[in-house]
C-alpha positions in Angstrom: 91.7 64.2 118.0 89.3 67.1 118.2 91.4 69.2 120.5 93.5 72.1 119.5 97.2 72.0 118.8 99.5 74.4 120.5 103.0 75.6 119.9 105.3 76.8 122.7 108.3 79.1 122.4 109.7 78.5 125.9 111.5 81.2 127.9 111.7 82.4 131.5 110.9 85.9 130.6 108.5 85.6 127.6 107.2 82.1 127.1 104.7 82.3 124.2 102.0 79.8 123.5 99.7 79.8 120.5 96.8 77.4 119.9 94.8 76.6 116.8 92.0 74.1 116.3 92.7 71.4 113.8 90.3 73.0 111.3 91.0 76.6 111.9 91.0 77.1 108.1 93.1 80.3 108.0 90.6 82.1 110.2 93.0 84.0 112.5 90.2 84.9 114.9 90.2 81.2 115.9 93.9 81.2 116.9 94.7 82.2 120.5 98.0 83.2 122.1 99.4 84.3 125.5 102.9 85.3 126.7 103.9 84.3 130.2 107.1 84.9 132.2 108.9 87.4 134.4 112.3 88.8 134.8 114.2 88.3 138.0 117.1 90.2 139.6 120.5 88.7 139.2 120.6 87.9 142.9 117.2 86.2 143.0 116.9 83.4 145.5 116.4 79.8 144.5 112.9 80.0 145.8 112.1 83.0 143.6 113.4 81.1 140.6 111.3 78.1 141.5 108.2 80.2 141.9 108.8 81.8 138.5 108.8 78.3 136.9 105.6 77.5 138.8 103.9 80.7 137.7 104.8 80.2 134.0 103.6 76.5 134.1 100.4 77.6 135.8 99.7 80.2 133.1 100.4 77.9 130.3 98.3 75.1 131.7 95.4 77.5 132.2 95.7 78.6 128.6 95.7 74.9 127.4 92.6 74.2 129.5 90.8 77.3 128.3 91.6 76.5 124.6 91.0 72.7 124.6 94.6 72.0 123.8 95.4 68.3 123.6 99.0 68.5 122.2 101.8 71.0 122.6 104.7 71.2 120.3 107.6 72.8 122.2 110.4 74.6 120.4 113.8 72.8 120.9 116.0 74.7 123.3 117.8 77.7 121.8 120.3 79.4 124.0 121.5 83.0 123.7 123.7 85.3 125.7 120.8 86.3 128.1 119.4 82.8 128.7 121.5 80.2 130.5 121.0 76.5 129.8 120.4 76.1 133.5 117.4 78.6 133.6 115.9 77.3 130.4 116.3 73.7 131.5 114.5 74.5 134.8 111.6 76.2 133.2 111.4 73.5 130.4 111.4 70.7 132.9 108.7 72.1 135.1 106.5 73.0 132.1 106.9 69.7 130.4 106.1 67.8 133.6 103.0 69.8 134.4 101.7 69.4 130.8 102.2 65.6 131.0 100.5 65.6 134.5 97.6 67.4 132.9 97.2 64.7 130.3 98.5 66.9 127.4 100.7 65.2 124.9 104.1 66.9 124.3 106.4 66.9 121.3 109.6 68.7 120.5 109.5 70.8 117.4 112.7 71.0 115.3 112.6 74.6 114.3 114.5 74.1 111.0 111.9 71.6 109.9 109.0 73.7 111.2 110.3 76.9 109.4 111.0 75.0 106.2 107.4 73.7 106.2 106.2 77.3 106.4 108.7 78.9 104.1 109.5 76.1 101.6 113.1 76.9 101.8 115.2 78.3 104.7 117.1 81.5 104.1 120.8 81.3 105.1 120.2 83.9 107.8 117.1 85.3 109.5 114.8 82.3 109.3 112.9 83.4 112.4 112.2 86.9 111.0 111.4 85.4 107.6 108.8 83.1 109.2 107.4 86.1 111.1 107.1 88.1 107.9 105.4 85.3 106.0 102.8 84.9 108.8 102.2 88.7 108.8 101.7 88.6 105.0 99.2 85.8 105.6 97.2 88.0 107.9 98.2 86.8 111.4 97.8 89.2 114.3 100.5 91.6 115.3 102.4 89.1 117.4 105.8 89.2 118.9 108.6 87.1 117.3 108.1 84.6 120.2 104.4 84.2 119.4 105.3 83.8 115.8 107.8 81.0 116.6 105.1 79.4 118.8 102.7 79.4 115.9 105.4 77.9 113.7 105.7 75.0 116.2 101.9 74.6 116.3 101.9 74.6 112.5 104.3 71.7 112.4 102.0 69.8 114.8 99.0 70.6 112.6 100.9 69.1 109.6 100.8 65.7 111.3 97.0 65.5 111.5 95.1 64.4 108.4 92.5 67.1 107.5 94.1 69.8 109.7 94.8 73.2 108.1 98.4 74.2 108.2 100.6 76.5 106.2 102.9 74.5 103.9 104.9 75.9 101.1 106.3 73.4 98.6 109.9 73.9 97.5 110.2 74.9 93.9 110.2 71.9 91.6 113.4 71.7 89.6 112.6 70.2 86.2 115.3 68.0 84.7 116.0 68.3 81.1 115.7 65.0 79.3 117.7 64.3 76.2 115.8 62.5 73.5 117.9 60.4 71.2 117.0 60.3 67.6 
């Protein structure tokens, strides 16, 4: 596979997608990102909600096409007080379907696994911010937290391709003391 790998932090108001070629070799100028989405009024019609899903999917597909993306790793659904399961499911379903129709492979990224790959060990709290800070320390652009999470997804995808460059921190090795009998 010579195509780029992308990570997607899906949301109705700020869906972030980040792509990196397999051999981007820590050259941040080769990494691309875009944020798509729009807020709607609480009383938005069903048609307006559907059009928002279509608009997000169209933007993400154009990004994939422009950046030779062959595979997208999508963050597993994370719900908060402002995002209903219904809204996220609608957007996620439309985006996934359109990616598949375009011939782009899709995978779900387990964020605990993805962040652990990047950080080596997950902090008890604030793993999303810790990943963002680690990427900033590594020289990534001044991204939003959503773009940072999208990169974390892409990084997990990169880790599955032999020869691809990805950030991976090994957990500390705990040496066992061996008793020697005399």
